[in-house]
N, C-alpha and C positions, 0 to 999 in steps of 0.2 A: 600530639594527639592526646587529649584528656577525655576519656570515655565518661568520666563521672559527670561532666557538665551536661551530657545528653541524658544520663540517668536522672540527674537532678530535675530536668525539665519534664520527666515522665516517659521518656523512651525506654522500652522494656528490652534489656540486654541481659539475658540469663547467664551468659558466660563471658564477661567483659574482657578477660585476658585473651580470648580467641577471636575478638572482633577488631577490625581495623577501620577507622574513619579518618579520611584525609583531612589534614589541617586546613585545606582550602575550603572546607565546608563549615559554615557557621551553624551553631546549634539550632537557630530558628528555621533552618532549611529542612529539618526533620521534625515532624509534628509529634507532640506528646501522644503516647499510646501506641506509636509504631513499635512493632516487635521485630528485633533483629536477632536471628539465631546464630549459634556458634559457627565459626569458620567463614563468616561473611566479611566482605571488604566493600566499603562505600567510598567512592572516589569521585573527584572532579567538582569544580566550583559551580557547574551548572546543574548539579544534582538537587532534586527537590522531592521529598517523600511526604505525601499527605496523610491525614488521619486514617487510622484503621488499616494501614498497610502491614503486611507480614512478609518478611524477607528470609529466605533460606529454611523454610519449614521442613523440606524433604532432603536437602543437600546444601552444602556451602554455596553461597552466591556472591558474585562480583557485580556490583551495580555502579556504573561509571558514567557520569554526565547524563543521567536519565531523569525524566520527570514522571512522577507517579501521582495520580489523582487520589481519590478516596477509596479505601478498601481494595487496593491492588495486592494480589498475591503473586510474588515471584518465588517459586518454590525451590529453585536450585539451578545454577548455571551461570552463564556469562551474559551480561546485558550492558551494551555500551551505546550511548548517543541515540537512545530511543525514547519514545513517549508512550505512556500507558494511562488511559483515562479510567474513570471510576469503574470499580468492580471487574476489571480485566484480570486475567490470570495466565501464567505460564508454568507448566510442570517442570520437574527437575530434568537436568541434562540439556536445558535450553541453550541456544547460541543465537543471540539477537544483536544485530549490528545497525549501523547508522541508516537513517532514512525509514525506519520502521515506526509505525503508529498503530496501536491497538486502541480502538474506540470503546465505548461503554459496553461492558459485559462480553467483550470478545475474549476468547480463551484458546489455549492449546495445551495438550497433555504433554507427556515426557518426550525428550529427545527431538525437539523441533528446532530447525534452523530458519531464521528469517533475516532478510536484508533488503532494504528498499521495498518494504512490504507494508501494505495498508489493509488492516482488517477493520471494516466498518462495524457498527454495533451488532452484537449477537453472533458474529461469525465464530465458528468453532472448528478447531483442527484436532485431529486425533494424535497418534504417537508416531515417532520415527518418520518425520516429514521434513523435506527440504522445499521451501516455498518462497524463493527469493524473486524480487522484481515483479511483483504482482499487486493488483488491487482487487479485493473481493468484497462484495456487498450482497444484500438480499436477506429477506426474512423480516418478520414483524415482532419477534419477541425471543426471549431465551429458549422458549419451547418450540419455536418455529423459525429456525435459523439456517443459514447457509453452512454447509459442512464440507470439510476437507478430510477424506477418509485416511486412515492410518496407512503408513508406508507410501504416501503420495509424493510425487516429485514434479516440480515445475522445471522443465529443461530450458535453461536460460543461457546456454553457451553452445554455439554451433561448431560443427567440424571445421568451418572456415574461420573459427576463432573470433567471432564477433558476438556482441551482447545487445544488439538492437532487437531485443526479444521480450520486452515487458508485455505481460498479458493482463487483459481487462476482463474480470469475471463479475458480471453485473455492470454497474456504472455509478457515477456520482449524481447526475441530475435527478434521477428517480430514487437512487439508493438512499440519499439523505432523508427522504420522506418516510422511510421505514415502513413501507406498505407494499413492497414487491414480493413475489413468490421466492422462496429460497432456492438456492442452487446446490446440487449434491455432486461432489466429485468422488466417485467410488474408490475405495481403498485398493492398495496394490496397483495403482494406476499412475498416469502421468499426463501432463499437458505440455506440448511443445510450443514455446513462444516464438514470435508474438501472436497471441490468439485472442479472440473475443468470444465470450460465452454469455448467452442470453439468460434472462431470468427464467426460473422454472426448469432449467435444464437438469437432467440427471445423466451423468456419464457413468456407464456401467463399471462395476468393480473389475479391476484387472485390465482396463482398457487404456491404451495410449491414444490420446486425441491430438491429431496433427493438423487440425483445420479449425476454422471458425464455426461456431454453432450459433446462428443468428435467429433461428425460429424459436420462440418461447415455448415453454412447457412441453419439451420433447425429451425422449429417451435417446441417448446417443450410444450406439454400439458399433464401433468401427469394424470393417471387414478385415480379413487377414492381410498382413503386409505383402507387397509384391515379392514373388520369388523368381527373380530374373538372374540369379547367379551373381558372380563377381564382376564388378565394373571398375574401370579406371575412374578414380575420383579426385586424386590430389591436384589435378590440373583443371578440374571442372569449373566452369564459370558459373556465376549466379544465373538463374533463369529469370522469371518475372520477379520484379522487386516492388510492384505496385502495392501488394498486400502488406509487405514488410513496412514500407514507408507510411502508408495510410494508418495501419494499426499503431505505429509509434506516435504519429501525430494525434490520433484519437486519445491515446494514453496521456500524452502531455496535456491535451485539452482538458481531460478529466481532472488532472492534478490542479490545473488552474481553476477549474470550477470549484474544487474542494477548498482551495486557497481563498477564493471569493466567499465561500460559505463561512469559513472561519473568520474572515475579516469583517463580515457583516452580521450573519445570524448567530454564529456561535459565541461571539465575544460577550454578548449580554449575559450568557450563562457560565462564563469562565473568568469572571472578574471579582468574585466575592471575597477571596483571600489570596495570600501569597502562593498557596499551593495550586489553586485553580489558574491563577495568572501565569505561573511557571509552566503549567501544562498547555495553556493556550499558546504561549510563546514557543514551547517545544514542538507542538503540533505544526505550527506554521513553519518552523525551521525544517522539520522533516519533509514537508511538501516542497519547500524551496530546494532542499538537497535533491529531492527526487526529480524535479524539473531540470535542474542543472545536470544531473547524471544522465537523464534520457537524451538531452541535447549532446552531451559528450559521447554517448554511445552511437548516436547517429553520425557524428563527425568521424568516429573510428570506422563505422560502416562505409562511409563515403571514401575513405582512404583505401579500401579494398577493391573498389570498382575499377580503377585503371587496370589492375592486373586481370580482373574478370573480363574486361573488354579486350585486352590483349589476347587472352586465350580464346575468347569467342571469335575473334577475327581469323584465327587459324583453323576454325571449324567451318567447312563449307555449308553444313546443314544447320548452322545456328540461326534461329529465326530473326529476321531483321527487326521485327517490332519489339522483341525483347532487348535487342542491342540498343534500340532507340530509347527505350525506357531508362536504361542505365546511363546512356549519354546525356539524356535530358536532366536526370536527377543530378548527375555530377556537375553539369554546367550551371544548374540553378542552385546548388547547395549553398554557396556563399551567401546569396541573398536570402535563402530560406533560414539559414543559421542566424543571420542578423535579425530576421523577423521573430524567430523563436526566442531569441534572447530578449527582445523587446516585450514579448508577450502580447496577449489580446488587449484590446482597448478596455480601460477601466469601466467605461459605461456600457459594456456589452450587455444587451438585454435589459436596459435600464427601465423601460416601461413595465415589463413583467416584474422586475425587481421591486419597483415601487408599489405595485399591486400586492405582492407578497408581504412587503414590509409594513404595509398599512394594517395588516392583521397581526403580524408577528410582534410588532412593537407594542401592541396592546396586551400581549400575553403577560400573565402574572410573572414577574421576575423571580418570585420565590419558588416557582415550579422547578422540578428537576428537568434537565434538557430533554430527556426522552419523553417525559410527560407532556412537555410543551409541544413537541412535534406531533404527538398522538392527537392533540386537540385541534390541529389545523383543519380548516374546512377544505373540501375538495377543490374549490376554486383557488384558494391560496396555494395548495399543493401543486396544482397545475401551473400556476403562474411562477412559483418558485422553481419548478423543474425547467420551465421554458427559459427563465433567466439564466440558470446555470448551463443549460444546453447551448446558449449563445456563446459561452466561452469555448466549449468544445468545438462548435461549428467554426468559430473564428480561427482556431488553430488548424483544424482539418482542411480549411479552404486555402491555406497558405501555399500549398504545393499544387501548381496547375497541372501537374502530371497525373493527378488522381482521376 
């Protein structure tokens, strides 16, 4: 590792003796003008750091196989196999792992943990947050953004030790148009996955949300938890699984929709130089990782159903319809898994796609991506959302048990 070759190219390293840069990284992968503060470690041959980025301004940072666009601030912590688009930020004490994508102007304050997480543009998180296995969108600008309040938790691991729990806060088909009301998740609260939260929702501070909130522009204040005393639980079977399965399929469908968006609409604005190309590739990789992870977690969920059915069979009062739900899913899972691995048809929503692209392709390629989206006509927005919704619907319809 020869730090001087980076300094010679214009990378600002104030304390070279305290910075480590992996030999697998070539000098051109870190843009001139990037600032790398003392105590930072830059690793991995897939690392790319674009112009204007600042690494480790608040605390030492490890950046490993990450792709950073323009003007990204990673102020301190550990970042591995994640992608950060232009002007996104993470405060110190961050712990960011694979499958994570922060789009333009998304940010988090200090001590935030993310994994398999997607922040669409403008989404903002406070401090002391664990928000893994989620996608969140909503908002129209940095001043009108979806917010995750400080000390918020997404509960993504169940007492039955499964993680088929990804939550969809907002969505992709409308979220990419950057014209939806923001969502507010109040601080000192939590969301129990798998959940769906509609645009315009406010979840009161201190609240634990254990259900879907599907009506838009509502304030959600949960009632007190049931106080039924101590119950036997370790042998309890699953009850209804319809919501679990459907919410997982909808989540996978939204990841496919975002993958289609990157493959078609995004690519035009992420091919100008090696740093933007690296971010495009990184973002697509995060989405593919996310799709594979969600299928894997559904597979693990299916492995728990035989035991659930065994316990249910010993309970005379266990509802027959709930047992049938589990039996149906278990029987159908191999075919569903195969369909999920194949994914939706590439031409899903093709008519609406072409309507959208007829305007999108005429957009000035020199515009910033966010500016280009803001200039779309209502008709093109509607067609674009309908095109992406076709991917979601294709995945959601794969299970006849819905």
